[in-house]
PATORSE-771804 format. One record per residue (C-alpha): residue in three letters; residue number from 1; x, y, z. Coordinates in Angstrom, 2 decimals, padded with zeros to 5 digits. Last residue first. Layout:
<sites>
{r: Ala; k: NUM; xx: X; yy: Y; zz: Z} .
...
</sites>
This chain:
<sites>
{r: Val; k: 81; xx: 009.45; yy: 002.74; zz: -008.04} .
{r: Thr; k: 80; xx: 009.22; yy: 005.70; zz: -006.40} .
{r: Arg; k: 79; xx: 005.47; yy: 006.07; zz: -005.60} .
{r: Asp; k: 78; xx: 005.91; yy: 002.61; zz: -003.08} .
{r: Ile; k: 77; xx: 005.67; yy: -000.90; zz: -003.89} .
{r: Val; k: 76; xx: 004.52; yy: -003.83; zz: -001.98} .
{r: Arg; k: 75; xx: 004.30; yy: -007.22; zz: -003.44} .
{r: Thr; k: 74; xx: 001.94; yy: -009.37; zz: -001.41} .
{r: Lys; k: 73; xx: 001.77; yy: -011.58; zz: 002.00} .
{r: Leu; k: 72; xx: 000.44; yy: -008.21; zz: 003.82} .
{r: Ile; k: 71; xx: 002.24; yy: -009.01; zz: 006.91} .
{r: Lys; k: 70; xx: 005.69; yy: -009.91; zz: 005.21} .
{r: Glu; k: 69; xx: 005.34; yy: -007.62; zz: 002.47} .
{r: Leu; k: 68; xx: 004.50; yy: -004.39; zz: 004.56} .
{r: Ser; k: 67; xx: 007.38; yy: -005.56; zz: 007.03} .
{r: Arg; k: 66; xx: 009.76; yy: -005.70; zz: 003.94} .
{r: Gly; k: 65; xx: 008.66; yy: -002.22; zz: 002.68} .
{r: Gln; k: 64; xx: 008.73; yy: -000.63; zz: 005.90} .
{r: Thr; k: 63; xx: 012.55; yy: -002.06; zz: 006.83} .
{r: Pro; k: 62; xx: 013.64; yy: -000.94; zz: 003.15} .
{r: Thr; k: 61; xx: 012.09; yy: 002.54; zz: 003.67} .
{r: Leu; k: 60; xx: 009.19; yy: 003.61; zz: 002.32} .
{r: Glu; k: 59; xx: 008.16; yy: 006.77; zz: 000.31} .
{r: Gly; k: 58; xx: 004.50; yy: 007.64; zz: 000.04} .
{r: Asp; k: 57; xx: 001.70; yy: 006.76; zz: -002.20} .
{r: Cys; k: 56; xx: 001.89; yy: 003.22; zz: -001.14} .
{r: Ile; k: 55; xx: 001.12; yy: 000.59; zz: -004.13} .
{r: Val; k: 54; xx: -000.09; yy: -003.12; zz: -003.02} .
{r: Val; k: 53; xx: 000.48; yy: -005.86; zz: -005.51} .
{r: Asp; k: 52; xx: -001.25; yy: -009.24; zz: -006.51} .
{r: Ile; k: 51; xx: -004.41; yy: -008.97; zz: -004.46} .
{r: Glu; k: 50; xx: -006.10; yy: -012.02; zz: -003.40} .
{r: Ala; k: 49; xx: -009.60; yy: -010.22; zz: -002.96} .
{r: Asn; k: 48; xx: -010.01; yy: -011.55; zz: 000.69} .
{r: Glu; k: 47; xx: -006.19; yy: -011.81; zz: 002.20} .
{r: Cys; k: 46; xx: -005.60; yy: -008.24; zz: 000.33} .
{r: Ile; k: 45; xx: -008.39; yy: -006.80; zz: 001.62} .
{r: Glu; k: 44; xx: -008.04; yy: -008.42; zz: 005.43} .
{r: Arg; k: 43; xx: -004.35; yy: -007.14; zz: 005.13} .
{r: Ala; k: 42; xx: -005.12; yy: -004.02; zz: 004.41} .
{r: Glu; k: 41; xx: -007.78; yy: -003.63; zz: 007.17} .
{r: Asn; k: 40; xx: -005.56; yy: -004.80; zz: 009.39} .
{r: Leu; k: 39; xx: -002.72; yy: -002.26; zz: 008.06} .
{r: Lys; k: 38; xx: -005.23; yy: 000.49; zz: 008.93} .
{r: Gly; k: 37; xx: -005.73; yy: -000.69; zz: 012.65} .
{r: Ser; k: 36; xx: -001.96; yy: -001.13; zz: 013.15} .
{r: Gly; k: 35; xx: -001.25; yy: 002.18; zz: 011.57} .
{r: Ile; k: 34; xx: 000.37; yy: 002.77; zz: 008.31} .
{r: Tyr; k: 33; xx: 004.37; yy: 003.12; zz: 007.63} .
{r: Thr; k: 32; xx: 005.54; yy: -000.76; zz: 008.92} .
{r: Val; k: 31; xx: 008.09; yy: -000.30; zz: 011.11} .
{r: Asn; k: 30; xx: 008.77; yy: 003.48; zz: 011.57} .
{r: Asp; k: 29; xx: 005.13; yy: 004.21; zz: 011.43} .
{r: Pro; k: 28; xx: 004.88; yy: 007.35; zz: 009.12} .
{r: Lys; k: 27; xx: 004.14; yy: 010.78; zz: 010.82} .
{r: Gln; k: 26; xx: 001.45; yy: 012.91; zz: 012.14} .
{r: Arg; k: 25; xx: -001.30; yy: 010.66; zz: 010.52} .
{r: Lys; k: 24; xx: -003.86; yy: 010.52; zz: 008.08} .
{r: Gln; k: 23; xx: -005.01; yy: 007.39; zz: 006.75} .
{r: Ile; k: 22; xx: -006.27; yy: 006.72; zz: 003.35} .
{r: Leu; k: 21; xx: -007.20; yy: 003.29; zz: 001.81} .
{r: Val; k: 20; xx: -008.19; yy: 002.83; zz: -001.70} .
{r: Ala; k: 19; xx: -009.42; yy: -000.45; zz: -003.18} .
{r: Tyr; k: 18; xx: -009.33; yy: -002.66; zz: -006.01} .
{r: Thr; k: 17; xx: -007.33; yy: -000.39; zz: -008.48} .
{r: Glu; k: 16; xx: -006.75; yy: -002.24; zz: -011.53} .
{r: Gly; k: 15; xx: -003.48; yy: -002.97; zz: -013.46} .
{r: Gly; k: 14; xx: -002.71; yy: -002.78; zz: -017.31} .
{r: Ala; k: 13; xx: 000.51; yy: -000.06; zz: -016.39} .
{r: Thr; k: 12; xx: -002.03; yy: 002.97; zz: -017.78} .
{r: Lys; k: 11; xx: -004.57; yy: 001.71; zz: -014.98} .
{r: Val; k: 10; xx: -002.12; yy: 002.06; zz: -012.35} .
{r: Leu; k: 9; xx: -001.21; yy: 004.90; zz: -013.53} .
{r: Glu; k: 8; xx: -004.53; yy: 006.41; zz: -013.65} .
{r: Ser; k: 7; xx: -005.14; yy: 005.30; zz: -010.13} .
{r: Leu; k: 6; xx: -001.86; yy: 007.21; zz: -009.05} .
{r: Glu; k: 5; xx: -003.52; yy: 010.18; zz: -010.40} .
{r: Asn; k: 4; xx: -006.83; yy: 009.55; zz: -008.59} .
{r: Val; k: 3; xx: -004.81; yy: 009.22; zz: -005.53} .
{r: Ser; k: 2; xx: -003.35; yy: 012.37; zz: -005.70} .
{r: Met; k: 1; xx: 000.66; yy: 012.86; zz: -006.23} .
</sites>
């Protein structure tokens, strides 16, 4: 699924895309899915813009989802929800 398609799904569901972060990695981080630099960037955005939900365009393991929610202090869902 492309970022544009995901943004359109968010819009259709009544949401608004505030920011899009893209990271290319050989493989997802086992604990947080994304790397530490991108994670810090996402955390700052969530804190400053009072983001309600973060959507990942990839399948998160339960551990990754919980870790991201704890660090970002907001609800995190993946494309399979």
